[in-house]
C-alpha positions in Angstrom: -9.6 -37.0 -11.2 -7.4 -38.7 -8.6 -4.3 -38.0 -10.7 -5.3 -34.3 -10.9 -5.9 -34.0 -7.2 -2.6 -35.8 -6.5 -0.7 -33.3 -8.7 -2.5 -30.3 -7.1 -1.8 -31.5 -3.6 1.8 -32.6 -4.0 3.1 -30.2 -6.6 0.9 -27.2 -7.4 -0.2 -26.3 -3.8 3.2 -26.4 -2.2 4.6 -24.2 -4.9 1.8 -21.7 -4.5 2.2 -21.6 -0.8 5.9 -21.0 -1.2 5.0 -18.0 -3.5 2.5 -16.7 -0.9 5.3 -16.9 1.8 7.8 -14.9 -0.3 9.1 -11.9 1.6 8.0 -9.4 -1.0 4.5 -10.9 -1.5 4.0 -11.1 2.3 5.1 -7.4 2.7 2.6 -6.3 0.0 -0.2 -8.4 1.6 0.5 -7.1 5.1 0.6 -3.5 3.8 -2.7 -3.8 2.0 -4.3 -5.3 5.1 -2.9 -2.5 7.3 -4.3 0.1 4.9 -7.8 -1.4 5.1 -9.0 1.0 7.8 -8.5 3.9 5.3 -10.5 1.9 2.7 -13.2 1.0 5.2 -13.5 4.7 6.2 -13.7 5.7 2.6 -16.6 3.3 2.2 -18.4 4.8 5.1 -17.9 8.4 3.8 -19.1 7.2 0.3 -22.3 6.0 2.0 -22.7 9.3 3.9 -22.2 11.2 0.6 -25.3 9.6 -1.0 -27.8 12.1 0.6 -26.1 14.9 -1.2 -28.1 13.9 -4.2 -31.3 14.6 -2.4 -30.5 17.4 0.2 -28.6 20.5 -0.7 -27.8 21.2 2.9 -26.1 17.8 3.4 -22.3 18.1 4.1 -19.9 17.1 1.4 -18.5 13.8 2.6 -16.4 13.4 -0.5 -13.7 15.5 1.1 -13.1 13.2 4.1 -13.5 10.3 1.6 -10.6 11.8 -0.3 -8.4 12.1 2.8 -8.9 8.4 3.6 -9.4 6.3 0.5 -7.7 9.0 -1.6 -4.4 8.5 0.3 -4.2 4.7 0.2 -1.3 4.5 -2.3 0.8 7.0 -0.3 0.3 4.8 2.8 1.1 1.6 0.9 4.3 3.2 -0.4 5.4 3.7 3.2 4.2 0.4 4.6 5.7 -2.0 2.0 9.4 -1.2 2.7 8.5 -0.9 6.4 7.1 -4.4 6.5 9.7 -5.8 4.1 12.6 -4.7 6.4 10.8 -6.1 9.4 10.4 -9.5 7.7 14.1 -9.4 6.8 15.0 -8.8 10.5 16.1 -5.2 9.9 13.8 -3.6 12.5 16.1 -0.6 13.0 15.8 0.3 9.3 12.0 0.1 9.1 11.2 3.8 9.6 14.0 4.8 7.2 12.7 2.3 4.6 9.1 3.7 5.0 10.5 7.2 4.5 12.5 6.2 1.5 9.4 4.5 0.0 7.3 7.6 0.5 9.9 9.9 -1.1 10.5 7.6 -4.1 6.7 7.3 -4.6 6.2 11.1 -4.5 9.1 11.7 -6.8 7.9 9.1 -9.3 4.5 10.8 -9.6 5.6 14.4 -9.5 5.7 14.7 -13.3 2.2 13.3 -13.5 1.0 15.6 -10.8 2.2 18.6 -12.8 0.5 17.2 -15.9 -2.8 16.7 -14.0 -2.7 20.2 -12.8 -1.7 22.1 -16.0 -1.6 19.8 -19.0 -5.3 19.1 -19.6 -6.6 22.6 -18.8 -3.9 24.8 -20.2 -2.4 25.9 -16.9 -5.7 26.1 -14.9 -5.9 24.4 -11.5 -8.1 21.4 -11.5 -10.7 21.3 -8.7 -11.4 17.9 -7.1 -14.0 16.8 -4.6 -11.4 15.8 -2.0 -8.0 14.6 -3.3 -8.8 11.2 -4.8 -7.4 12.0 -8.2 -4.5 14.3 -7.5 -1.2 12.8 -8.8 -2.0 9.1 -8.1 -2.1 9.4 -4.3 -5.3 7.4 -4.3 -5.9 3.9 -5.6 -5.0 4.9 -9.2 -1.3 4.9 -8.1 -1.4 1.6 -6.3 0.8 -0.3 -8.8 3.3 2.6 -8.7 3.3 2.6 -4.9 3.8 -1.2 -4.8 6.8 -1.1 -7.2 8.4 2.0 -5.5 7.9 0.5 -2.1 9.6 -2.7 -3.1 12.5 -0.9 -4.8 13.0 1.4 -1.7 12.8 -1.6 0.7 15.3 -3.6 -1.4 17.8 -0.7 -1.6 17.6 0.0 2.1 18.0 -3.7 2.9 21.3 -3.7 0.9 22.7 -1.4 3.6 21.1 -3.2 6.5 24.5 -4.2 8.0 26.5 -1.2 6.6 27.8 1.5 8.9 30.2 4.4 8.5 31.5 3.6 12.1 33.3 0.7 13.6 31.8 -1.3 16.4 34.1 0.3 19.0 33.2 3.8 18.0 32.4 6.2 20.9 29.7 7.8 18.7 26.2 7.3 20.3 24.1 4.7 18.5 21.3 7.2 17.5 23.9 9.4 15.9 25.3 6.4 14.0 21.8 5.6 12.8 21.4 9.1 11.5 24.5 9.0 9.3 24.0 5.4 8.2 20.5 6.1 7.0 21.6 9.0 4.9 23.4 6.7 2.3 20.5 4.5 1.1 18.0 7.4 1.2 20.4 9.6 -0.6 21.0 7.0 -3.3 17.2 6.6 -3.8 16.7 10.4 -4.0 19.5 11.0 -6.5 18.6 8.2 -8.8 14.9 9.2 -8.8 16.0 12.8 -9.4 18.0 11.8 -12.4 15.1 9.7 -13.8 12.4 12.2 -13.2 14.1 15.6 -13.0 13.3 18.1 -15.8 17.0 18.8 -16.2 17.8 15.1 -16.8 15.8 12.3 -18.2 12.4 13.8 -17.2 10.7 10.4 -17.2 7.0 10.1 -16.1 7.5 7.0 -14.1 3.9 7.1 -12.9 2.5 7.0 -16.4 5.0 4.4 -17.6 4.0 2.0 -14.8 0.3 2.7 -15.2 0.5 2.1 -19.0 2.4 -1.1 -18.4 -0.3 -2.5 -16.1 -3.3 -1.0 -17.9 -3.9 -4.2 -20.0 -4.4 -6.1 -16.8 -7.1 -3.7 -15.8 -8.8 -4.0 -19.2 -8.6 -7.8 -19.1 -10.1 -7.9 -15.6 -13.1 -6.0 -16.8 -13.6 -8.2 -19.9 -16.0 -11.2 -19.7 -13.1 -13.7 -20.0 -10.9 -11.9 -17.5 -13.6 -11.4 -15.0 -14.6 -15.0 -15.0 -11.0 -16.2 -15.1 -9.8 -14.2 -12.1 -12.8 -15.2 -10.0 -12.3 -18.9 -11.0 -8.7 -18.6 -9.8 -9.9 -17.3 -6.5 -12.1 -20.4 -6.0 -9.5 -22.7 -7.4 -6.8 -21.6 -5.0 -9.2 -21.4 -2.0 -10.4 -24.9 -2.6 -6.8 -26.0 -1.9 -6.5 -24.0 1.2 -4.4 -21.3 -0.5 -5.3 -17.8 0.7 -6.5 -15.5 -2.0 -4.1 -12.9 -0.6 -1.5 -14.4 -2.9 -3.3 -12.5 -5.7 -3.2 -9.2 -3.7 -0.3 -7.5 -5.6 -2.3 -7.8 -8.9 -6.0 -7.8 -7.9 -6.2 -5.1 -5.2 -4.8 -2.3 -7.3 -7.2 -3.1 -10.1 -10.2 -3.3 -7.9 -9.5 -0.1 -6.1 -8.6 1.8 -9.3 -11.9 0.6 -10.8 -13.8 1.8 -7.8 -12.1 5.2 -8.1 -13.0 5.4 -11.8 -16.6 4.4 -11.1 -16.9 7.1 -8.4 -15.6 9.7 -10.8 -18.1 8.7 -13.5 -21.0 8.8 -11.0 -20.0 12.3 -9.8 -19.8 13.5 -13.4 -23.2 12.1 -14.1 -21.9 10.0 -17.0 -22.0 6.5 -15.4 -23.8 3.7 -17.3 -23.5 0.0 -17.7 -21.2 0.3 -20.6 -18.5 2.5 -19.0 -18.7 1.3 -15.4 -16.0 -1.2 -14.4 -17.4 -4.4 -13.1 -14.4 -5.8 -11.3 -14.6 -4.0 -7.9 -14.9 -5.1 -4.3 -18.5 -3.8 -4.3 -19.6 -6.0 -7.2 -17.8 -9.1 -6.2 -18.0 -9.2 -2.4 -21.0 -7.1 -1.6 -23.6 -7.0 -4.4 -23.8 -10.2 -6.4 -21.2 -13.0 -6.2 -19.7 -14.1 -2.9 -22.7 -14.6 -0.7 -21.3 -16.1 2.4 -17.7 -15.8 1.2 -15.6 -16.7 -1.8 -17.3 -19.5 -3.8 -20.8 -18.4 -2.7 -20.9 -20.9 0.2 -23.9 -19.6 2.2 -26.2 -22.0 0.3 -23.9 -24.9 1.2 -23.9 -23.9 4.9 -27.7 -23.9 4.9 -27.8 -27.3 3.4 -25.3 -28.7 5.9 -27.2 -27.1 8.9 -30.8 -28.1 7.9 -30.6 -31.0 5.4 -27.5 -33.0 6.3 -28.0 -36.5 7.7 -24.4 -36.8 8.6 -23.7 -35.6 12.2 -20.4 -34.1 11.1 -21.9 -32.0 8.4 -24.9 -31.0 10.4 -22.8 -29.9 13.4 -20.3 -28.0 11.2 -23.1 -26.3 9.2 -24.9 -25.0 12.3 -21.6 -23.7 13.7 -20.9 -21.9 10.4 -24.3 -20.1 10.1 -23.3 -16.9 12.0 -19.9 -16.5 10.3 -21.5 -17.1 6.9 -24.1 -14.4 7.5 -21.1 -12.0 7.7 -19.4 -13.6 4.7 -16.8 -15.4 6.7 -16.4 -18.9 5.3 -13.0 -20.2 6.4 -14.7 -22.7 8.8 -16.9 -24.3 6.1 -14.2 -24.2 3.4 -11.5 -25.7 5.5 -13.9 -28.1 7.2 -15.7 -29.3 4.1 -14.4 -28.1 0.8 -10.6 -27.9 0.9 -8.9 -31.0 -0.5 -12.2 -32.9 -0.6 -12.4 -33.6 -4.4 -16.2 -34.1 -4.5 -16.7 -30.6 -2.9 -13.8 -28.8 -4.7 -15.5 -29.3 -8.1 -18.7 -27.3 -7.3 -16.6 -24.5 -5.9 -14.8 -24.4 -9.2 -18.1 -24.4 -11.1 -19.3 -21.5 -8.9 -16.2 -19.6 -9.8 -17.1 -19.9 -13.5 -20.9 -19.9 -13.7 -21.7 -17.2 -11.2 -19.3 -14.5 -12.6 -20.6 -15.3 -16.1 -24.2 -14.8 -15.0 -23.3 -11.6 -13.2 -21.5 -10.2 -16.3 -24.3 -11.2 -18.6 -27.0 -9.5 -16.6 -25.1 -6.3 -15.7 -23.2 -5.7 -18.9 -24.8 -7.5 -21.9 -28.4 -7.6 -20.7 -28.3 -4.9 -18.0 -31.3 -5.7 -15.9 -29.3 -5.0 -12.7 -26.8 -2.1 -12.0 -23.1 -2.2 -11.5 -22.2 -0.4 -8.2 -20.7 3.0 -8.8 -19.5 3.7 -5.3 -16.7 2.5 -3.0 -17.9 -0.3 -0.7 -15.3 -2.4 0.9 -17.3 -3.6 3.8 -17.3 -7.3 2.7 -18.7 -8.3 6.1 -22.0 -6.6 5.5 -24.7 -9.3 5.2 -26.7 -9.9 2.1 -29.2 -8.6 0.9 -28.4 -5.5 2.9 -25.1 -4.9 1.1 -26.7 -5.0 -2.4 -29.2 -2.4 -1.4 -26.6 -0.1 0.1 -24.3 -0.4 -3.0 -27.0 0.1 -5.6 -30.4 1.1 -4.1 -31.9 -1.2 -6.7 -34.5 -3.9 -6.2 -33.3 -5.5 -9.4 -29.8 -5.9 -7.8 -31.5 -7.9 -5.1 -33.4 -9.9 -7.6 -30.1 -10.8 -9.5 -28.4 -11.6 -6.2 -31.2 -14.0 -5.3 -31.0 -15.6 -8.7 -27.2 -16.1 -8.2 -27.9 -17.6 -4.7 -30.4 -20.0 -6.3 -27.9 -21.0 -9.0 -25.2 -21.6 -6.3 -27.7 -23.8 -4.5 -28.3 -25.9 -7.6 -24.6 -26.3 -8.1 -23.8 -27.3 -4.6 -26.8 -29.6 -4.0 -25.9 -32.8 -5.9 -22.3 -32.8 -4.6 -23.5 -32.1 -1.1 -26.0 -35.0 -1.3 -23.3 -37.4 -2.5 -20.8 -36.2 0.1 -23.4 -36.4 2.9 -24.2 -40.0 1.9 -20.6 -40.9 2.0 -20.1 -39.5 5.5 -23.3 -41.2 6.8 -22.0 -44.5 5.6 -18.6 -43.8 7.1 -20.1 -42.8 10.4 -22.3 -45.9 10.5 -19.2 -48.1 9.8 -17.3 -46.4 12.5 -20.2 -46.8 15.0 -20.5 -50.5 14.1 -16.7 -51.0 14.6 -16.9 -49.2 18.0 -19.8 -51.5 19.1 -17.9 -54.6 18.2 -14.9 -53.5 20.3 
């Protein structure tokens, strides 16, 4: 165990932190974070749309939901090159980069947009409740938006120090910026036109990229993939590595799954077999991460009310309020991270709890899978499970998962608490001698 921890601490963790600090990963992470208001609003509108099932006079909140959550990929396509150029110190190019990313994204999905409108229904216009499915503007186009945003940012950055004009030119700076920005945007537009134009290669870049990443989505919704991804979350977090390093892969899958579940629910065809399990609603709000990643709320309660160590008791009581709102950085960095005896139960939670959730929602479906968008991870349990499912059985399964997490944390907590008590006693005795 000591050799494993040494390797993780001295080799694996530094490399993962280096990856997390990469300019492109950071720009994706920042862009997703900046688009969260749209996702949060989409969650609110999804909740407000529920009464439509019971009252005919209730407004159709799916329309504003589409104008928020349904535009998230478009916004990400703008934000990624914007943030990338800012990180690279090319602040004057940020707006042009965002514009280039938006143009490239829209051109890449234009062929798919036409297919969505005409291909399936023989030329008829498809009616959508809002715009969540039109041409990949919503979460279904997230992978496309990420790739096109990165490409646009990279191309624009190549011309970050290029200018048609010499430094001693009498041309006003804003005029120089106009002409200088034409070249990278023009290159992006022409190349995209050649690739997607009906008179040239006529490639459906949107569908090509979606098909390429589709196996990841299928894997994430399989029992092995579901457990593996959530274990990786706990594994990285136990070493103090932010889960945001997984954002480029995980967020598009989760948001696309949520969009698919919403469509199935609206069509009245949703069931435990076809609903995608790997969504924010399932993981963060209904069953798994009670108190935060690793299901640490049970640990916080043990620390606050059962610990004999002054250190654990004080930290536990300080962490109760954040834990209620699923904020667990204080307890993770104060107790779990790089503490071998506490890292192991977090890893076990990352394996056992997802497996229990999968079994009792997919194989033995005693509790439902959420079929709505709910990205408000800060909503306390058990309020969140009720809002996402309206099912008492969901709360029962959530309680069972909480109990299992308690059983997993407890023996390790007891051992660690005893170690700290002995350490505190030794330190006190040493202080008295002095």
